[in-house]
C-alpha positions in Angstrom: 0.3 -53.1 -5.4 2.5 -51.6 -2.7 1.8 -48.1 -1.4 4.3 -46.1 0.7 2.5 -43.0 2.2 3.5 -40.0 4.1 1.1 -37.6 5.8 1.7 -35.1 8.7 4.5 -37.2 10.3 2.6 -40.5 9.7 4.2 -43.0 7.3 3.9 -46.6 6.5 3.3 -49.3 3.8 0.1 -50.7 2.6 0.6 -53.9 0.5 -2.3 -55.2 -1.6 -2.1 -58.7 -2.9 -4.6 -60.7 -5.0 -4.5 -64.1 -6.7 -5.6 -62.5 -9.9 -4.0 -60.7 -13.0 -2.6 -57.4 -11.9 -4.5 -55.3 -14.5 -6.4 -52.1 -14.1 -9.2 -54.0 -12.3 -6.7 -55.0 -9.6 -5.1 -51.5 -9.5 -8.4 -49.6 -8.9 -9.6 -52.2 -6.4 -6.2 -51.9 -4.5 -6.6 -48.1 -4.4 -10.1 -48.5 -3.0 -8.9 -50.7 -0.1 -5.9 -48.4 0.4 -8.1 -45.4 0.8 -10.3 -47.4 3.3 -7.2 -48.3 5.3 -6.0 -44.6 5.3 -9.5 -43.6 6.6 -9.1 -46.0 9.5 -6.0 -44.1 10.3 -7.8 -40.7 10.2 -6.6 -39.7 6.8 -9.5 -38.6 4.7 -9.5 -37.8 0.9 -11.2 -34.5 0.6 -11.2 -34.0 4.4 -7.7 -33.5 5.8 -6.2 -34.4 2.4 -6.5 -31.7 -0.2 -3.8 -32.8 -2.4 -2.3 -36.1 -3.3 1.1 -36.5 -5.0 1.7 -40.0 -6.4 4.9 -41.4 -7.8 4.6 -44.7 -9.6 6.3 -47.0 -12.1 4.6 -47.7 -15.5 2.3 -50.3 -14.0 -0.3 -47.7 -13.1 -0.1 -46.0 -16.4 -3.4 -46.9 -17.9 -6.3 -44.8 -19.1 -8.6 -46.7 -16.7 -6.5 -45.9 -13.7 -6.2 -42.2 -14.6 -10.0 -42.1 -15.2 -10.4 -43.6 -11.7 -8.2 -40.8 -10.2 -10.2 -38.2 -12.2 -13.4 -39.6 -10.7 -12.0 -39.2 -7.2 -11.3 -35.5 -7.8 -14.8 -35.1 -9.1 -16.2 -36.8 -6.0 -13.9 -35.1 -3.4 -12.4 -31.6 -3.3 -8.9 -33.0 -3.9 -6.1 -32.4 -6.5 -4.2 -35.5 -7.5 -0.8 -35.3 -9.3 0.3 -38.7 -10.8 4.0 -38.9 -11.7 5.5 -41.8 -13.5 9.1 -42.7 -13.5 10.8 -43.0 -16.9 11.2 -46.7 -18.0 14.0 -48.4 -16.1 14.6 -45.3 -14.0 13.6 -44.3 -10.5 13.8 -46.1 -7.2 11.6 -45.4 -4.3 11.0 -46.5 -0.7 8.3 -48.8 -2.1 10.8 -50.6 -4.3 13.2 -51.2 -1.4 10.3 -52.4 0.8 9.2 -54.9 -1.9 12.7 -56.1 -2.4 13.0 -56.7 1.4 9.7 -58.5 1.4 10.8 -60.8 -1.4 14.1 -61.6 0.4 12.1 -62.3 3.7 9.8 -64.6 1.7 12.7 -66.6 0.3 14.4 -66.9 3.7 11.2 -68.1 5.4 10.8 -70.6 2.5 14.4 -71.7 3.0 15.0 -71.0 -0.7 12.3 -73.5 -1.5 9.4 -72.9 -3.8 6.6 -70.4 -2.8 3.5 -72.6 -2.9 0.8 -70.5 -1.2 -0.6 -67.0 -0.9 -0.1 -67.3 2.9 3.6 -67.4 2.5 3.6 -64.1 0.7 1.3 -62.4 3.1 3.2 -63.7 6.2 6.5 -62.5 4.8 5.3 -58.9 4.1 3.2 -58.7 7.3 6.3 -59.1 9.3 8.0 -55.9 7.8 8.1 -52.7 9.7 5.1 -50.3 9.6 3.3 -52.6 7.0 -0.4 -53.4 6.5 -1.0 -56.4 4.3 -4.3 -56.9 2.5 -5.5 -59.9 0.5 -8.0 -58.0 -1.6 -11.0 -59.0 -3.7 -11.2 -57.6 -7.2 -14.1 -55.4 -8.2 -14.4 -55.2 -12.0 -13.8 -51.7 -13.2 -16.5 -51.4 -15.8 -15.4 -48.0 -17.2 -15.0 -48.3 -20.9 -12.4 -45.5 -21.3 -11.6 -44.2 -24.8 -8.0 -43.6 -25.8 -6.7 -40.2 -24.6 -6.9 -37.4 -27.2 -3.1 -36.9 -26.7 -1.4 -40.3 -26.4 -0.8 -41.5 -22.8 2.8 -42.7 -23.3 4.1 -39.2 -24.1 3.3 -37.8 -20.7 4.9 -38.4 -17.3 2.8 -36.1 -15.0 -1.0 -35.9 -14.9 -2.8 -33.4 -12.8 -6.4 -34.2 -12.0 -8.8 -31.8 -10.3 -12.5 -31.3 -10.4 -12.9 -34.0 -13.0 -10.4 -32.3 -15.3 -7.1 -33.7 -16.6 -4.0 -31.8 -17.6 -0.6 -33.3 -18.3 3.0 -32.5 -19.1 6.0 -34.4 -20.5 8.2 -34.0 -17.4 7.2 -33.9 -13.7 7.4 -30.3 -12.3 8.7 -28.9 -15.7 7.0 -27.1 -18.5 3.5 -26.1 -19.1 0.4 -28.3 -18.6 -1.8 -29.1 -21.5 -5.4 -30.4 -21.4 -5.8 -34.1 -22.1 -9.4 -35.5 -22.1 -10.0 -38.7 -20.3 -13.6 -40.0 -20.8 -15.5 -43.2 -21.1 -17.6 -44.1 -24.2 -20.7 -43.5 -22.1 -19.5 -40.0 -21.0 -18.6 -39.1 -24.6 -22.0 -40.3 -25.9 -23.7 -38.2 -23.2 -21.6 -35.3 -24.2 -22.6 -35.7 -27.9 -26.2 -36.0 -26.9 -26.0 -32.8 -24.9 -24.3 -31.1 -27.9 -27.0 -32.4 -30.2 -29.7 -31.1 -27.8 -28.0 -27.8 -27.6 -27.8 -27.4 -31.4 -31.5 -28.4 -31.8 -32.4 -25.8 -29.1 -30.4 -23.1 -30.9 -31.9 -24.1 -34.2 -35.4 -24.0 -32.8 -34.6 -20.6 -31.2 -33.4 -19.3 -34.6 -36.5 -20.5 -36.4 -38.7 -18.9 -33.7 -36.8 -15.7 -34.0 -37.0 -15.8 -37.8 -40.8 -16.5 -37.6 -41.1 -13.6 -35.1 -39.3 -11.3 -37.4 -41.5 -12.4 -40.3 -44.6 -11.7 -38.3 -43.3 -8.3 -37.3 -42.6 -7.4 -40.9 -46.2 -8.4 -41.8 -47.6 -6.3 -39.0 -45.4 -3.4 -40.1 -46.5 -3.8 -43.7 -50.2 -3.8 -42.6 -49.7 -0.7 -40.5 -48.1 1.1 -43.5 -51.0 0.0 -45.7 -53.5 1.3 -43.1 -51.7 4.6 -42.7 -51.6 5.0 -46.5 -55.4 4.3 -46.7 -56.1 6.8 -43.9 -53.9 9.3 -45.6 -55.7 8.8 -48.9 -59.1 9.2 -47.1 -57.9 12.4 -45.4 -56.7 13.8 -48.7 -60.0 13.0 -50.3 -62.0 14.6 -47.5 -59.9 17.7 -47.6 -60.4 17.9 -51.4 -64.2 17.8 -51.0 -64.1 20.5 -48.3 -62.1 22.8 -50.6 -64.6 22.2 -53.5 -67.5 23.1 -51.1 -66.0 26.4 -50.3 
């Protein structure tokens, strides 16, 4: 995964390679090492970076990757906007850089076969303003459920404070909420909802019991008042007879 970054006049390439399938495990691992490299350059997510704008091809467009970015915004006070080029459209500095790296690799191999990872790393390490990393893959264990609104429809995702919104075109139209959660998060949410409903039910039952007891007390007071009134009337009647 190649990253071309720009920040306060600083710019460069961070190229991440691994002799493993380039799935979402690779992508999130590559982002972790990229953020570590940026920190070594004094660029800190949530510190001097308050907003990140990412442009990518469809390779990063997975629910696991978006959940990873959402987690970053929950952890750091940062807004992340992830924009995806339309299929077969869009060309960036990163594309040109990768093309130059492949050409350099072929030239160094004298058009022969590429037989080792070292050939790849050496070719890209020789490019201008480039950091090359042969990364280890950390399994991304997040079991992310499909997005409520299907992922392929949207080309910009805005993530902030653990919340996700999206729109069909970058920088155009209104954002709509689009939930990105793992099965574990969803189950916890359901458990919280269940507990809340049980709490509300208990409170209603307690209120109902309280009202029932109040009615009984009110009825008892009325009965006592009637009894006293009857006694007073009887007493007054005897007094009148005595006169």
